[in-house]
C-alpha positions in Angstrom: 145.9 -92.1 76.5 147.3 -94.7 74.0 144.9 -96.8 72.2 146.0 -100.0 71.4 144.4 -102.1 68.5 144.8 -105.8 68.0 143.0 -108.7 66.0 141.3 -111.1 68.2 142.4 -114.7 67.8 140.6 -116.5 70.4 137.1 -116.4 72.3 138.5 -115.9 75.6 136.2 -115.0 78.8 137.8 -111.5 78.4 136.9 -111.2 74.7 133.3 -112.7 75.3 132.5 -110.5 78.0 133.8 -107.4 76.1 131.6 -108.2 73.2 128.7 -108.7 75.6 129.0 -105.5 77.1 129.6 -103.4 73.9 127.2 -104.9 71.7 124.0 -103.5 73.7 125.5 -100.1 73.0 125.4 -100.7 69.2 122.2 -102.5 69.0 119.3 -103.2 71.3 117.9 -106.2 69.3 121.0 -108.3 68.9 121.2 -111.7 70.7 123.4 -111.4 73.6 126.6 -113.3 72.5 128.3 -116.2 74.1 131.4 -118.2 73.8 130.2 -120.2 71.0 128.8 -117.3 68.9 132.0 -115.5 69.4 134.1 -118.6 68.4 132.0 -118.9 65.3 132.6 -115.5 64.3 136.4 -116.0 64.9 136.5 -119.0 62.8 135.1 -117.5 59.8 138.3 -116.6 57.2 136.0 -113.6 56.1 135.8 -112.0 59.4 138.6 -110.2 61.5 137.3 -108.9 64.7 139.3 -106.1 66.3 139.4 -104.6 69.9 140.9 -101.5 71.0 142.3 -101.1 74.7 142.9 -98.4 76.8 145.2 -99.0 79.9 144.6 -102.6 79.3 140.8 -102.6 79.1 138.7 -103.6 76.0 136.8 -100.2 75.0 135.9 -100.7 71.4 135.4 -103.3 68.8 134.9 -103.5 65.0 134.6 -106.2 62.6 136.0 -106.3 59.2 134.8 -108.5 56.4 136.8 -109.5 53.5 135.4 -111.3 50.6 136.3 -112.0 46.8 133.8 -110.9 44.0 134.1 -111.1 40.4 135.0 -107.2 40.3 137.9 -107.8 42.9 138.5 -108.3 46.6 136.1 -105.9 48.7 136.0 -105.3 52.4 133.3 -104.1 54.8 133.3 -102.6 58.1 130.5 -103.7 60.4 129.7 -103.3 64.1 131.9 -100.5 65.2 131.2 -99.7 68.7 133.2 -97.5 71.2 132.3 -97.8 75.0 130.4 -94.6 76.1 133.0 -93.9 78.8 135.7 -94.1 76.1 134.5 -92.1 73.4 136.2 -88.7 72.2 139.6 -90.5 72.7 140.4 -91.8 69.3 139.2 -95.2 69.7 137.0 -95.4 66.8 139.7 -93.7 64.5 142.4 -96.1 65.6 139.9 -99.1 65.1 139.2 -97.9 61.4 142.6 -97.0 60.4 143.8 -100.6 61.6 141.0 -102.1 59.8 141.9 -99.9 56.5 145.4 -101.0 56.9 144.5 -104.7 56.9 142.1 -104.2 54.1 144.9 -102.6 52.1 147.6 -105.4 53.0 144.8 -108.0 51.6 144.5 -106.1 48.4 141.0 -104.8 48.6 139.8 -102.6 45.9 137.3 -100.9 48.4 136.1 -100.9 52.0 132.4 -100.1 52.5 130.5 -99.2 55.6 127.2 -97.8 56.6 126.4 -95.4 59.6 123.1 -94.1 60.7 122.6 -90.5 59.9 122.1 -90.0 64.0 125.5 -91.0 64.4 127.1 -87.5 63.8 130.3 -88.1 65.5 131.0 -91.5 63.8 130.0 -90.0 60.1 132.3 -87.0 60.7 135.0 -89.4 61.7 134.7 -91.5 58.7 134.6 -88.5 56.5 137.8 -87.3 58.0 139.4 -90.8 57.4 138.5 -90.5 53.6 135.3 -92.3 53.3 133.0 -90.8 50.7 129.1 -90.8 50.8 127.6 -92.7 47.8 124.3 -91.9 46.2 122.7 -95.5 47.1 120.0 -97.2 48.8 120.6 -99.8 51.3 118.0 -102.5 51.2 117.4 -105.1 54.0 115.4 -108.1 54.0 114.6 -109.8 57.4 114.7 -113.3 57.4 111.9 -114.8 59.6 112.9 -117.7 61.6 
């Protein structure tokens, strides 16, 4: 099966529906996206939403974040999710490879991502693609609204 990856430019019904279908497979606490939230995501110059298709159907997504820092241009991969029915077909690898290509083309010094230890297949994929574990802690502050 051939995997086609593209950068999303517009919050079409298909894109909004795909994000709404895929996001719960990644996070049980994320709010359900609507057209407005997907449009806002796409409007940001820092974000590139990539989708992967098999036989025309969106089966995966990834967000590449690009941001300048005093130490150089950096990128971060977030919200990678492949539909349960499409796992094991190279979708995650295709999405990540395209994100890395875009980061390199932009002149990024590094590309970071985080992945829960329980996501064994994803972690093995990232290591196969050349990512290296870092001796670091991730801290999170939850903003109360």
